[in-house]
C-alpha positions, 0 to 999 in steps of 0.5 A: 500500500502506498502513502498516497492512499492509506489503509488501516482498520479499527475493529471491523471497519477498514478506513481508506484515506485519499492522501494527496492534499497538496493536489486536492486529492485529485486522482492520478495513476498512483491513487487509482492503484492505491484505491484498488489495492485498498479495496482488495485488502478490505474484501480479503480480510474476513475480520473487516465487514464495512469500509469507510473512505475519507480524505486528508484535507490538511493545509487546504484553505478550502477543504476538497475531498477530491477534485476528480481526475488529475488534469495534469495527468490527462494533459500529459497523456496519462489518462489511461492510468487514472483507472484500473481494469477491475475498478474503473476510474480511481480503481473504485467506481465500477468495482464489484464488492460484497462489503458496504462502503461509507464515504466521509466527505468534509469539503468539495467532491467534484467531477470524478470526486463526486463519482467516487461518492456516488459509487459508495453505498452511504454518504456522510457529509459535513455542512461545508461540503458540496457535490458537483459534476463540473465536466461541462465547464471543461468540455468534458462529460462525467464518464465514471458513472455520474451521469446515471448515478446522480439522477438515481440518487437525487432525481432527474430534474435536480441532477440535470440542473447540476450536470448541465450547469456544472454547479455544485450542490450544497450539502444541506440540499444534497441531504434533503434530496437523498444523496447524503445519509447523515449531515454533521458539523465541519471536521466530524465526517469521519467520526460520524461515518465510523459511528454509522459503520459501527451500527452496521457491524452490529448487524449480521454481516452476511445478511447485510451484504446480501441485502445490499446486493439486492437493493443495488440490483433494484436500479436495473433489474425487473421484479422477476429477477429481483424475486429470484435474487432475493430467494437465492440470497435468502436460501444462502443466509438460511444455511449459514451458521449466523442464522442459527446463532441469530435465532438462538440469541433471540431465544436466549435473550442475549446479543448475537455473536456473529461470525460472518459464516 
């Protein structure tokens, strides 16, 4: 793992940090490779059940979670390095994974930075944060999922305005529109995200992962496909050790001891 993307764990939570504050955490090849490696590590660690992505904004006059693609890298012919085969842009936006990821935003998430946010499962943001797809201001388009994920998150009308003007959406409006899960004061995004992650880790991990899979599929699948997927996931969950533990704990009136198997 490189210093440009750091990885550490607290209990059952992996904390992945974009660590390029001098460049407003813009995504270059090193960031993309570091993010992919971090997600690989999170997925492979059986003791980790949830991930949190945050950013180092130290020394920034106006905090920026991520300014998107490193335009210097694009201008120098390195655009292909900004993504990976497994994860797409930033090694993350199209990455298939089992485990939920919360993004903790304290500042501006624009262009590809916003697309990283949209690829996460839950968003915690501070009141000084904002979310935008500014590509039209540079004769580009949001090519890492933003053009279809933002309308899903906040509705077509609000998304169309943000996309066509390139103007960022303030955090409070993003919260009211449903993009932001929890809104908190400046400087507290990571703490709030960790609290949310802690609540998720109290739930049975296999059930949480299976439920996430079906919820995400609802954006594209028809009812019959979703019905089959739900039944398949339900059958797998019922055959797990954790279901026996959950039922036994309920009968014995004690907290369950989840194993993730």
